[in-house]
VOBA-302358 format. One record per residue (C-alpha): x, y, z; residue number from 1. Coordinates in Angstrom, 3 decimals, padded with zeros to 6 digits. Layout:
// residues N
c1:X, c2:Y, c3:Z, seq:NUM
...
***
This chain:
// residues 476
c1:120.095, c2:084.284, c3:128.809, seq:1
c1:116.533, c2:083.824, c3:130.087, seq:2
c1:113.971, c2:085.020, c3:127.542, seq:3
c1:111.828, c2:087.970, c3:128.542, seq:4
c1:108.144, c2:088.244, c3:127.666, seq:5
c1:107.478, c2:091.066, c3:125.227, seq:6
c1:104.472, c2:091.967, c3:127.393, seq:7
c1:106.881, c2:093.187, c3:130.051, seq:8
c1:108.167, c2:095.851, c3:127.659, seq:9
c1:107.218, c2:099.458, c3:128.314, seq:10
c1:107.008, c2:100.936, c3:124.834, seq:11
c1:103.982, c2:099.951, c3:122.686, seq:12
c1:106.446, c2:099.748, c3:119.803, seq:13
c1:108.044, c2:096.728, c3:121.451, seq:14
c1:104.968, c2:094.722, c3:122.310, seq:15
c1:101.854, c2:095.765, c3:120.412, seq:16
c1:103.471, c2:096.638, c3:117.100, seq:17
c1:106.115, c2:093.938, c3:117.144, seq:18
c1:103.180, c2:091.507, c3:116.910, seq:19
c1:100.642, c2:093.334, c3:114.743, seq:20
c1:103.221, c2:094.604, c3:112.239, seq:21
c1:105.788, c2:091.852, c3:112.651, seq:22
c1:107.404, c2:092.011, c3:109.211, seq:23
c1:107.921, c2:095.760, c3:109.176, seq:24
c1:109.039, c2:095.704, c3:112.801, seq:25
c1:111.623, c2:093.007, c3:112.068, seq:26
c1:112.817, c2:094.849, c3:108.961, seq:27
c1:113.298, c2:098.023, c3:110.979, seq:28
c1:115.064, c2:096.106, c3:113.761, seq:29
c1:117.750, c2:095.072, c3:111.290, seq:30
c1:118.800, c2:098.719, c3:111.037, seq:31
c1:117.678, c2:100.741, c3:114.065, seq:32
c1:117.491, c2:098.316, c3:116.988, seq:33
c1:120.101, c2:098.476, c3:119.745, seq:34
c1:121.751, c2:095.398, c3:118.252, seq:35
c1:121.957, c2:097.195, c3:114.926, seq:36
c1:123.452, c2:100.222, c3:116.684, seq:37
c1:126.237, c2:098.129, c3:118.221, seq:38
c1:126.935, c2:096.356, c3:114.933, seq:39
c1:127.031, c2:099.639, c3:113.001, seq:40
c1:129.549, c2:101.057, c3:115.479, seq:41
c1:131.630, c2:097.897, c3:115.103, seq:42
c1:131.478, c2:098.297, c3:111.318, seq:43
c1:132.719, c2:101.870, c3:111.703, seq:44
c1:135.584, c2:100.742, c3:113.937, seq:45
c1:136.640, c2:097.987, c3:111.525, seq:46
c1:136.363, c2:100.449, c3:108.619, seq:47
c1:138.877, c2:102.627, c3:110.480, seq:48
c1:141.261, c2:099.676, c3:110.761, seq:49
c1:140.929, c2:099.073, c3:107.018, seq:50
c1:141.637, c2:102.740, c3:106.300, seq:51
c1:144.808, c2:102.673, c3:108.389, seq:52
c1:145.985, c2:099.493, c3:106.658, seq:53
c1:145.119, c2:100.932, c3:103.266, seq:54
c1:147.142, c2:104.081, c3:104.003, seq:55
c1:150.080, c2:101.817, c3:104.921, seq:56
c1:149.600, c2:099.649, c3:101.838, seq:57
c1:149.168, c2:096.482, c3:103.916, seq:58
c1:145.441, c2:095.748, c3:103.594, seq:59
c1:144.748, c2:092.345, c3:102.041, seq:60
c1:141.497, c2:090.575, c3:101.175, seq:61
c1:141.834, c2:087.994, c3:103.947, seq:62
c1:142.219, c2:090.638, c3:106.659, seq:63
c1:139.334, c2:092.640, c3:105.231, seq:64
c1:137.090, c2:089.586, c3:105.314, seq:65
c1:138.068, c2:088.810, c3:108.918, seq:66
c1:137.297, c2:092.378, c3:109.978, seq:67
c1:133.891, c2:092.249, c3:108.288, seq:68
c1:133.098, c2:089.008, c3:110.097, seq:69
c1:134.052, c2:090.559, c3:113.439, seq:70
c1:131.708, c2:093.498, c3:112.879, seq:71
c1:128.738, c2:091.324, c3:111.967, seq:72
c1:129.214, c2:088.816, c3:114.777, seq:73
c1:129.893, c2:091.101, c3:117.726, seq:74
c1:127.656, c2:090.338, c3:120.718, seq:75
c1:125.851, c2:093.437, c3:122.038, seq:76
c1:125.384, c2:091.752, c3:125.424, seq:77
c1:129.137, c2:091.412, c3:125.767, seq:78
c1:129.628, c2:095.080, c3:124.920, seq:79
c1:126.994, c2:096.091, c3:127.458, seq:80
c1:128.628, c2:093.941, c3:130.118, seq:81
c1:131.944, c2:095.656, c3:129.419, seq:82
c1:130.253, c2:099.042, c3:129.656, seq:83
c1:129.255, c2:098.204, c3:133.232, seq:84
c1:132.985, c2:098.360, c3:133.983, seq:85
c1:134.062, c2:101.245, c3:131.749, seq:86
c1:130.945, c2:103.388, c3:132.103, seq:87
c1:131.651, c2:104.402, c3:128.498, seq:88
c1:129.899, c2:102.775, c3:125.566, seq:89
c1:132.533, c2:103.239, c3:122.855, seq:90
c1:135.448, c2:102.345, c3:125.126, seq:91
c1:133.551, c2:099.175, c3:125.989, seq:92
c1:133.131, c2:098.427, c3:122.284, seq:93
c1:136.810, c2:099.061, c3:121.670, seq:94
c1:137.844, c2:096.712, c3:124.474, seq:95
c1:135.682, c2:093.910, c3:123.079, seq:96
c1:136.853, c2:094.469, c3:119.504, seq:97
c1:140.500, c2:094.313, c3:120.483, seq:98
c1:139.927, c2:090.713, c3:121.601, seq:99
c1:138.169, c2:089.787, c3:118.361, seq:100
c1:140.201, c2:091.308, c3:115.523, seq:101
c1:143.435, c2:089.752, c3:114.238, seq:102
c1:146.113, c2:090.428, c3:116.882, seq:103
c1:148.312, c2:092.427, c3:114.516, seq:104
c1:145.460, c2:094.876, c3:113.917, seq:105
c1:144.396, c2:095.295, c3:117.545, seq:106
c1:146.544, c2:098.455, c3:118.048, seq:107
c1:144.642, c2:100.098, c3:115.199, seq:108
c1:141.207, c2:099.770, c3:116.844, seq:109
c1:139.877, c2:103.301, c3:117.415, seq:110
c1:143.300, c2:104.769, c3:116.559, seq:111
c1:142.933, c2:108.509, c3:116.001, seq:112
c1:139.191, c2:108.492, c3:116.582, seq:113
c1:137.009, c2:110.095, c3:119.186, seq:114
c1:133.754, c2:108.467, c3:120.258, seq:115
c1:131.551, c2:110.601, c3:118.031, seq:116
c1:133.667, c2:109.832, c3:114.965, seq:117
c1:132.211, c2:106.383, c3:115.442, seq:118
c1:128.770, c2:107.250, c3:116.826, seq:119
c1:127.738, c2:109.915, c3:114.302, seq:120
c1:129.152, c2:107.925, c3:111.398, seq:121
c1:127.368, c2:104.757, c3:112.511, seq:122
c1:124.110, c2:106.670, c3:113.028, seq:123
c1:124.240, c2:108.123, c3:109.515, seq:124
c1:124.992, c2:104.687, c3:108.085, seq:125
c1:122.101, c2:102.891, c3:109.737, seq:126
c1:119.566, c2:105.705, c3:109.222, seq:127
c1:120.535, c2:105.783, c3:105.546, seq:128
c1:120.153, c2:102.034, c3:105.228, seq:129
c1:116.891, c2:101.989, c3:107.171, seq:130
c1:115.390, c2:104.676, c3:104.966, seq:131
c1:116.579, c2:103.129, c3:101.718, seq:132
c1:115.945, c2:099.469, c3:102.548, seq:133
c1:112.740, c2:099.674, c3:104.606, seq:134
c1:111.024, c2:103.057, c3:104.664, seq:135
c1:111.248, c2:103.985, c3:100.993, seq:136
c1:109.981, c2:100.585, c3:099.786, seq:137
c1:106.924, c2:100.956, c3:102.049, seq:138
c1:106.296, c2:104.495, c3:100.809, seq:139
c1:106.733, c2:103.455, c3:097.181, seq:140
c1:104.315, c2:100.569, c3:097.719, seq:141
c1:101.744, c2:103.022, c3:099.053, seq:142
c1:102.424, c2:105.384, c3:096.158, seq:143
c1:101.825, c2:102.627, c3:093.611, seq:144
c1:098.489, c2:101.730, c3:095.210, seq:145
c1:097.489, c2:105.400, c3:095.094, seq:146
c1:098.457, c2:105.498, c3:091.416, seq:147
c1:096.274, c2:102.428, c3:090.826, seq:148
c1:093.234, c2:104.169, c3:092.311, seq:149
c1:093.908, c2:107.457, c3:090.511, seq:150
c1:093.955, c2:105.581, c3:087.202, seq:151
c1:091.131, c2:103.161, c3:088.024, seq:152
c1:088.756, c2:105.847, c3:089.254, seq:153
c1:089.853, c2:108.697, c3:087.010, seq:154
c1:086.328, c2:108.844, c3:085.544, seq:155
c1:084.288, c2:108.108, c3:088.697, seq:156
c1:082.281, c2:111.292, c3:089.437, seq:157
c1:082.440, c2:112.738, c3:092.929, seq:158
c1:081.364, c2:115.995, c3:094.448, seq:159
c1:084.250, c2:118.236, c3:095.424, seq:160
c1:084.267, c2:119.619, c3:098.948, seq:161
c1:085.677, c2:122.826, c3:100.403, seq:162
c1:085.114, c2:124.050, c3:103.967, seq:163
c1:083.147, c2:120.852, c3:104.565, seq:164
c1:080.583, c2:121.945, c3:101.961, seq:165
c1:079.757, c2:120.631, c3:098.515, seq:166
c1:081.768, c2:122.397, c3:095.827, seq:167
c1:081.968, c2:121.696, c3:092.082, seq:168
c1:082.348, c2:118.137, c3:090.738, seq:169
c1:085.626, c2:116.258, c3:090.499, seq:170
c1:086.374, c2:112.576, c3:090.127, seq:171
c1:087.560, c2:110.223, c3:092.841, seq:172
c1:090.713, c2:109.522, c3:090.849, seq:173
c1:091.446, c2:113.237, c3:090.854, seq:174
c1:090.950, c2:113.447, c3:094.618, seq:175
c1:093.439, c2:110.612, c3:095.118, seq:176
c1:095.858, c2:112.133, c3:092.595, seq:177
c1:096.385, c2:114.950, c3:095.097, seq:178
c1:098.104, c2:112.451, c3:097.370, seq:179
c1:099.920, c2:110.796, c3:094.480, seq:180
c1:101.539, c2:114.150, c3:093.749, seq:181
c1:102.192, c2:115.274, c3:097.323, seq:182
c1:103.582, c2:111.969, c3:098.552, seq:183
c1:105.477, c2:111.405, c3:095.311, seq:184
c1:107.481, c2:114.592, c3:095.739, seq:185
c1:108.181, c2:113.792, c3:099.371, seq:186
c1:109.467, c2:110.319, c3:098.456, seq:187
c1:111.891, c2:111.873, c3:095.976, seq:188
c1:113.160, c2:114.278, c3:098.626, seq:189
c1:113.493, c2:111.603, c3:101.322, seq:190
c1:115.589, c2:109.496, c3:098.966, seq:191
c1:117.805, c2:112.439, c3:098.036, seq:192
c1:118.401, c2:113.475, c3:101.637, seq:193
c1:119.081, c2:109.917, c3:102.791, seq:194
c1:121.897, c2:109.716, c3:100.246, seq:195
c1:123.448, c2:112.877, c3:101.660, seq:196
c1:123.908, c2:111.754, c3:105.266, seq:197
c1:127.501, c2:112.232, c3:106.371, seq:198
c1:130.148, c2:110.836, c3:108.697, seq:199
c1:133.429, c2:112.080, c3:110.144, seq:200
c1:136.906, c2:111.188, c3:111.380, seq:201
c1:138.012, c2:114.615, c3:112.531, seq:202
c1:138.619, c2:114.125, c3:116.244, seq:203
c1:137.266, c2:115.752, c3:119.409, seq:204
c1:137.002, c2:119.296, c3:117.996, seq:205
c1:136.859, c2:118.510, c3:114.276, seq:206
c1:140.282, c2:119.893, c3:113.414, seq:207
c1:142.024, c2:116.531, c3:112.759, seq:208
c1:144.401, c2:117.074, c3:115.686, seq:209
c1:144.931, c2:113.397, c3:116.462, seq:210
c1:145.008, c2:111.960, c3:112.958, seq:211
c1:147.496, c2:114.644, c3:111.873, seq:212
c1:149.942, c2:112.883, c3:114.225, seq:213
c1:149.365, c2:109.579, c3:112.445, seq:214
c1:149.231, c2:110.317, c3:108.715, seq:215
c1:150.351, c2:113.051, c3:106.342, seq:216
c1:146.857, c2:113.561, c3:104.935, seq:217
c1:144.200, c2:113.208, c3:107.657, seq:218
c1:141.408, c2:114.053, c3:105.231, seq:219
c1:142.453, c2:111.214, c3:102.954, seq:220
c1:142.304, c2:108.842, c3:105.940, seq:221
c1:138.803, c2:110.166, c3:106.667, seq:222
c1:137.726, c2:109.658, c3:103.054, seq:223
c1:139.028, c2:106.082, c3:103.068, seq:224
c1:137.331, c2:105.339, c3:106.398, seq:225
c1:133.972, c2:106.702, c3:105.250, seq:226
c1:134.352, c2:105.162, c3:101.798, seq:227
c1:134.229, c2:101.676, c3:103.313, seq:228
c1:130.848, c2:102.660, c3:104.800, seq:229
c1:129.460, c2:104.373, c3:101.685, seq:230
c1:129.487, c2:107.832, c3:103.238, seq:231
c1:131.048, c2:111.215, c3:102.535, seq:232
c1:132.671, c2:113.507, c3:105.122, seq:233
c1:130.734, c2:116.273, c3:106.806, seq:234
c1:131.889, c2:119.484, c3:105.145, seq:235
c1:132.783, c2:120.911, c3:108.558, seq:236
c1:132.954, c2:118.963, c3:111.787, seq:237
c1:133.167, c2:119.851, c3:115.411, seq:238
c1:133.148, c2:116.770, c3:117.570, seq:239
c1:129.841, c2:116.260, c3:115.777, seq:240
c1:128.775, c2:115.855, c3:112.181, seq:241
c1:126.864, c2:118.959, c3:111.111, seq:242
c1:123.364, c2:118.176, c3:112.441, seq:243
c1:121.466, c2:119.576, c3:109.474, seq:244
c1:122.131, c2:116.552, c3:107.255, seq:245
c1:120.026, c2:114.353, c3:109.517, seq:246
c1:117.654, c2:117.135, c3:110.531, seq:247
c1:116.575, c2:117.836, c3:106.958, seq:248
c1:115.896, c2:114.146, c3:106.355, seq:249
c1:113.785, c2:113.862, c3:109.505, seq:250
c1:111.886, c2:117.031, c3:108.636, seq:251
c1:111.006, c2:115.644, c3:105.214, seq:252
c1:109.856, c2:112.425, c3:106.851, seq:253
c1:107.596, c2:114.566, c3:108.999, seq:254
c1:106.265, c2:116.267, c3:105.866, seq:255
c1:105.399, c2:112.841, c3:104.469, seq:256
c1:103.877, c2:111.851, c3:107.819, seq:257
c1:101.554, c2:114.856, c3:107.596, seq:258
c1:100.522, c2:113.815, c3:104.090, seq:259
c1:099.646, c2:110.354, c3:105.407, seq:260
c1:097.578, c2:111.890, c3:108.214, seq:261
c1:095.750, c2:114.151, c3:105.755, seq:262
c1:094.959, c2:111.193, c3:103.503, seq:263
c1:093.796, c2:109.182, c3:106.513, seq:264
c1:091.467, c2:112.011, c3:107.534, seq:265
c1:089.959, c2:112.282, c3:104.050, seq:266
c1:089.383, c2:108.544, c3:103.751, seq:267
c1:087.941, c2:108.338, c3:107.264, seq:268
c1:085.482, c2:111.155, c3:106.542, seq:269
c1:084.413, c2:109.650, c3:103.223, seq:270
c1:083.439, c2:106.516, c3:105.166, seq:271
c1:081.020, c2:108.414, c3:107.426, seq:272
c1:077.522, c2:106.938, c3:107.399, seq:273
c1:076.015, c2:110.136, c3:106.004, seq:274
c1:078.636, c2:110.279, c3:103.186, seq:275
c1:079.395, c2:106.620, c3:102.412, seq:276
c1:081.597, c2:107.111, c3:099.357, seq:277
c1:084.468, c2:104.701, c3:100.042, seq:278
c1:084.934, c2:101.533, c3:102.022, seq:279
c1:087.973, c2:099.676, c3:103.314, seq:280
c1:088.552, c2:095.957, c3:103.063, seq:281
c1:086.908, c2:094.216, c3:106.020, seq:282
c1:087.834, c2:090.606, c3:106.713, seq:283
c1:085.235, c2:087.959, c3:107.504, seq:284
c1:086.379, c2:087.659, c3:111.123, seq:285
c1:086.970, c2:091.363, c3:111.744, seq:286
c1:084.931, c2:093.116, c3:114.448, seq:287
c1:083.954, c2:096.764, c3:114.101, seq:288
c1:082.533, c2:097.370, c3:117.564, seq:289
c1:082.524, c2:095.492, c3:120.848, seq:290
c1:078.804, c2:096.145, c3:121.285, seq:291
c1:077.377, c2:096.996, c3:117.846, seq:292
c1:077.858, c2:094.009, c3:115.543, seq:293
c1:076.793, c2:095.896, c3:112.409, seq:294
c1:079.554, c2:098.524, c3:112.581, seq:295
c1:082.539, c2:098.724, c3:110.244, seq:296
c1:084.669, c2:101.441, c3:111.763, seq:297
c1:087.427, c2:103.077, c3:109.665, seq:298
c1:089.841, c2:102.307, c3:112.457, seq:299
c1:092.890, c2:101.800, c3:110.272, seq:300
c1:092.698, c2:105.342, c3:108.927, seq:301
c1:092.071, c2:106.577, c3:112.450, seq:302
c1:095.107, c2:104.639, c3:113.617, seq:303
c1:097.345, c2:106.396, c3:111.083, seq:304
c1:096.095, c2:109.772, c3:112.315, seq:305
c1:096.718, c2:108.686, c3:115.903, seq:306
c1:100.302, c2:107.646, c3:115.176, seq:307
c1:100.883, c2:111.014, c3:113.518, seq:308
c1:099.605, c2:112.766, c3:116.656, seq:309
c1:102.016, c2:110.751, c3:118.789, seq:310
c1:105.147, c2:111.150, c3:116.683, seq:311
c1:104.916, c2:114.330, c3:114.582, seq:312
c1:105.489, c2:116.643, c3:117.591, seq:313
c1:108.894, c2:115.039, c3:118.082, seq:314
c1:110.086, c2:117.282, c3:115.291, seq:315
c1:110.672, c2:119.888, c3:118.021, seq:316
c1:113.254, c2:117.583, c3:119.601, seq:317
c1:114.988, c2:117.240, c3:116.244, seq:318
c1:115.296, c2:121.017, c3:116.107, seq:319
c1:116.589, c2:121.174, c3:119.671, seq:320
c1:119.229, c2:118.543, c3:118.869, seq:321
c1:120.520, c2:120.980, c3:116.255, seq:322
c1:122.166, c2:123.016, c3:119.023, seq:323
c1:125.360, c2:122.022, c3:120.814, seq:324
c1:127.657, c2:124.348, c3:122.767, seq:325
c1:130.949, c2:125.104, c3:121.047, seq:326
c1:132.489, c2:121.909, c3:119.696, seq:327
c1:130.164, c2:119.599, c3:121.610, seq:328
c1:128.012, c2:118.990, c3:124.625, seq:329
c1:125.968, c2:115.940, c3:125.580, seq:330
c1:122.486, c2:117.466, c3:125.488, seq:331
c1:121.564, c2:115.337, c3:122.469, seq:332
c1:122.850, c2:112.053, c3:123.877, seq:333
c1:119.519, c2:110.810, c3:125.266, seq:334
c1:117.114, c2:112.624, c3:122.954, seq:335
c1:118.795, c2:111.426, c3:119.759, seq:336
c1:118.218, c2:107.799, c3:120.761, seq:337
c1:114.509, c2:108.335, c3:120.118, seq:338
c1:115.055, c2:108.992, c3:116.409, seq:339
c1:114.649, c2:105.226, c3:116.049, seq:340
c1:111.232, c2:105.400, c3:117.735, seq:341
c1:110.163, c2:108.194, c3:115.416, seq:342
c1:111.197, c2:106.357, c3:112.272, seq:343
c1:109.413, c2:103.266, c3:113.543, seq:344
c1:106.171, c2:105.183, c3:114.178, seq:345
c1:106.393, c2:106.808, c3:110.755, seq:346
c1:107.008, c2:103.494, c3:109.000, seq:347
c1:104.191, c2:101.745, c3:110.865, seq:348
c1:101.803, c2:104.513, c3:109.797, seq:349
c1:102.956, c2:104.253, c3:106.180, seq:350
c1:102.558, c2:100.464, c3:106.203, seq:351
c1:099.080, c2:100.760, c3:107.731, seq:352
c1:098.101, c2:103.371, c3:105.141, seq:353
c1:099.474, c2:101.174, c3:102.366, seq:354
c1:097.253, c2:098.311, c3:103.509, seq:355
c1:094.212, c2:100.601, c3:103.733, seq:356
c1:094.719, c2:101.936, c3:100.225, seq:357
c1:095.420, c2:098.471, c3:098.807, seq:358
c1:091.914, c2:097.366, c3:099.842, seq:359
c1:090.137, c2:100.663, c3:099.243, seq:360
c1:087.150, c2:100.837, c3:096.920, seq:361
c1:085.063, c2:103.722, c3:095.679, seq:362
c1:081.299, c2:103.399, c3:096.094, seq:363
c1:080.438, c2:104.856, c3:092.701, seq:364
c1:076.710, c2:104.717, c3:093.398, seq:365
c1:077.175, c2:106.533, c3:096.689, seq:366
c1:079.302, c2:109.178, c3:095.016, seq:367
c1:076.735, c2:109.738, c3:092.293, seq:368
c1:073.942, c2:109.908, c3:094.860, seq:369
c1:075.774, c2:112.613, c3:096.760, seq:370
c1:076.701, c2:114.450, c3:093.587, seq:371
c1:073.101, c2:114.569, c3:092.418, seq:372
c1:072.001, c2:115.781, c3:095.838, seq:373
c1:074.780, c2:118.365, c3:096.105, seq:374
c1:074.088, c2:122.073, c3:096.090, seq:375
c1:072.540, c2:122.603, c3:099.492, seq:376
c1:068.816, c2:123.244, c3:099.320, seq:377
c1:068.918, c2:123.485, c3:095.539, seq:378
c1:069.218, c2:120.253, c3:093.552, seq:379
c1:071.948, c2:120.729, c3:090.958, seq:380
c1:072.993, c2:123.976, c3:092.596, seq:381
c1:076.678, c2:123.099, c3:092.325, seq:382
c1:076.381, c2:123.968, c3:088.618, seq:383
c1:075.713, c2:127.615, c3:089.409, seq:384
c1:079.412, c2:128.314, c3:088.813, seq:385
c1:079.541, c2:127.278, c3:085.134, seq:386
c1:076.218, c2:129.032, c3:084.514, seq:387
c1:077.628, c2:132.274, c3:085.923, seq:388
c1:080.917, c2:131.945, c3:084.004, seq:389
c1:079.226, c2:131.226, c3:080.680, seq:390
c1:076.750, c2:134.036, c3:081.148, seq:391
c1:079.526, c2:136.494, c3:081.987, seq:392
c1:081.517, c2:135.302, c3:078.975, seq:393
c1:078.484, c2:136.056, c3:076.798, seq:394
c1:078.657, c2:139.708, c3:077.823, seq:395
c1:076.351, c2:139.990, c3:080.872, seq:396
c1:078.172, c2:142.208, c3:083.398, seq:397
c1:076.044, c2:141.265, c3:086.414, seq:398
c1:076.033, c2:137.565, c3:085.578, seq:399
c1:076.833, c2:136.534, c3:089.145, seq:400
c1:073.788, c2:138.352, c3:090.493, seq:401
c1:071.547, c2:136.944, c3:087.766, seq:402
c1:072.544, c2:133.363, c3:088.600, seq:403
c1:072.320, c2:134.020, c3:092.341, seq:404
c1:068.675, c2:135.081, c3:091.925, seq:405
c1:067.983, c2:131.960, c3:089.871, seq:406
c1:069.330, c2:129.775, c3:092.703, seq:407
c1:067.075, c2:131.644, c3:095.152, seq:408
c1:064.103, c2:131.064, c3:092.866, seq:409
c1:064.898, c2:127.360, c3:092.731, seq:410
c1:065.140, c2:127.220, c3:096.525, seq:411
c1:061.880, c2:129.081, c3:097.133, seq:412
c1:060.009, c2:127.201, c3:094.405, seq:413
c1:061.307, c2:123.778, c3:095.389, seq:414
c1:062.575, c2:123.056, c3:091.888, seq:415
c1:066.004, c2:122.104, c3:090.550, seq:416
c1:068.578, c2:124.646, c3:089.438, seq:417
c1:068.175, c2:123.393, c3:085.870, seq:418
c1:064.418, c2:123.961, c3:085.972, seq:419
c1:064.843, c2:127.449, c3:087.417, seq:420
c1:067.461, c2:128.255, c3:084.782, seq:421
c1:065.132, c2:127.142, c3:081.984, seq:422
c1:062.475, c2:129.577, c3:083.266, seq:423
c1:064.805, c2:132.437, c3:082.353, seq:424
c1:064.631, c2:131.815, c3:078.621, seq:425
c1:067.042, c2:134.495, c3:077.406, seq:426
c1:069.636, c2:133.620, c3:080.046, seq:427
c1:069.296, c2:129.910, c3:079.301, seq:428
c1:069.717, c2:130.473, c3:075.574, seq:429
c1:072.808, c2:132.630, c3:076.080, seq:430
c1:074.417, c2:129.980, c3:078.237, seq:431
c1:073.476, c2:127.133, c3:075.901, seq:432
c1:074.925, c2:129.042, c3:072.951, seq:433
c1:078.255, c2:129.388, c3:074.775, seq:434
c1:078.266, c2:125.668, c3:075.503, seq:435
c1:077.693, c2:124.894, c3:071.848, seq:436
c1:080.572, c2:127.205, c3:070.894, seq:437
c1:082.777, c2:125.142, c3:073.191, seq:438
c1:081.784, c2:121.995, c3:071.329, seq:439
c1:079.761, c2:120.558, c3:074.216, seq:440
c1:077.434, c2:117.847, c3:072.928, seq:441
c1:073.789, c2:117.947, c3:073.981, seq:442
c1:074.357, c2:121.413, c3:075.439, seq:443
c1:070.701, c2:121.917, c3:076.368, seq:444
c1:070.876, c2:119.109, c3:078.960, seq:445
c1:074.305, c2:120.028, c3:080.356, seq:446
c1:072.838, c2:121.295, c3:083.637, seq:447
c1:070.913, c2:118.090, c3:084.213, seq:448
c1:074.116, c2:116.082, c3:084.610, seq:449
c1:076.562, c2:117.613, c3:087.108, seq:450
c1:079.147, c2:114.890, c3:086.421, seq:451
c1:079.794, c2:116.496, c3:083.030, seq:452
c1:081.272, c2:119.575, c3:084.706, seq:453
c1:084.568, c2:118.120, c3:085.835, seq:454
c1:087.200, c2:120.186, c3:084.031, seq:455
c1:090.468, c2:118.287, c3:083.659, seq:456
c1:089.919, c2:116.071, c3:086.687, seq:457
c1:090.185, c2:112.756, c3:084.829, seq:458
c1:093.116, c2:113.898, c3:082.698, seq:459
c1:095.047, c2:115.182, c3:085.716, seq:460
c1:094.410, c2:111.955, c3:087.604, seq:461
c1:095.816, c2:109.860, c3:084.778, seq:462
c1:098.813, c2:112.065, c3:084.023, seq:463
c1:099.917, c2:112.311, c3:087.667, seq:464
c1:099.451, c2:108.586, c3:088.187, seq:465
c1:101.563, c2:107.847, c3:085.114, seq:466
c1:104.287, c2:110.301, c3:086.155, seq:467
c1:104.726, c2:109.085, c3:089.701, seq:468
c1:104.280, c2:105.401, c3:088.884, seq:469
c1:107.195, c2:105.711, c3:086.486, seq:470
c1:109.315, c2:107.363, c3:089.174, seq:471
c1:108.357, c2:104.810, c3:091.834, seq:472
c1:109.056, c2:101.854, c3:089.577, seq:473
c1:112.386, c2:103.310, c3:088.407, seq:474
c1:113.530, c2:103.624, c3:092.018, seq:475
c1:112.448, c2:100.129, c3:093.042, seq:476
***
């Protein structure tokens, strides 16, 4: 067959990303390409032959090995050529398989099955394998890099931000630990749901009509068939496997996709010129702008967000594929093919994010500069919260108003919050006394160093990193 240039392909997945993310693309192709789809259907068909032979007590190791070889070596082009005649994909597969399997087993090809017994089972098998063999390893790799940063930068002071404004201090490790926790839980759920994908051998309406004519226990035949593929039966079948098994997995992938996009947004914003708190790895030959040689754009993080924008809305199609009239219609036949595209987009985003995080560094000096300048027009104003809390704890009922007026004095006088606080001698002494009761060393200078007011940020960063690293490594 004459080779076709990848630049004649229509989907960006098949030209741009097959080059830029070649390893991940090739890994995914092993499970969710059209070739993989044909092979997985052939594996389902040969598993059915094995189940029939097993029920008859005539399955031997040599036959099993021959059937496995047939499934792995089937030529998708030959199946497609046959489909041009049959106008039916599974009948075309069956016709080709009958010429490939041992002659004595040819009558057993597709015996008792309807097309979707093969199609839904094969889909579950390859989505499961794709998730477990490709997607989860990428996500766990990203999670481990996030754990590294959470531990490494657990003590690096950073100003917290809410509503785009400076809030109270945290540490950069703590900020990253948010994503360690959120992504970590999603990884656990994706793994669980991938293990619960189901198959079927229940016939055109799910009531085992056909197989009840062949064996005494149709459900046992189904269990044997699916057992060869590492699957369990759908609890109830129509012509279709219950759609919620796959739907829930895809929805959790979309949850994880949103987490990646949120992380990408945070990292992109922290690289803004006016913030300058983190920086990505930038190779010696990399170009940031076609016209401004000095620029180092956070394009990788932006790319992750862009992929999320392209693929996350497809979740609506997943919901729509949940609905089929009575025992089956074909309204999911085209739309379900694009599940492979979605999983590819999701995996490419995760791989890109993994590479960003692997080369990510905190600019500790930049973070401290911003922290010291935080508080709006009042230097050190972000420490108004602990001042108010300590004053209230000392028994002052209008503590919030007292501290608010001190911040106004600092603003109008052009002095720091600490200097304005010291001017109110009684208030300052009350607050300092509470600090000393808490065991704070050098309490009198507490409000000169905002990085000291960080709560449990460092401890949380370390504990979450340790927890989810252990989980990620145990699942590797």
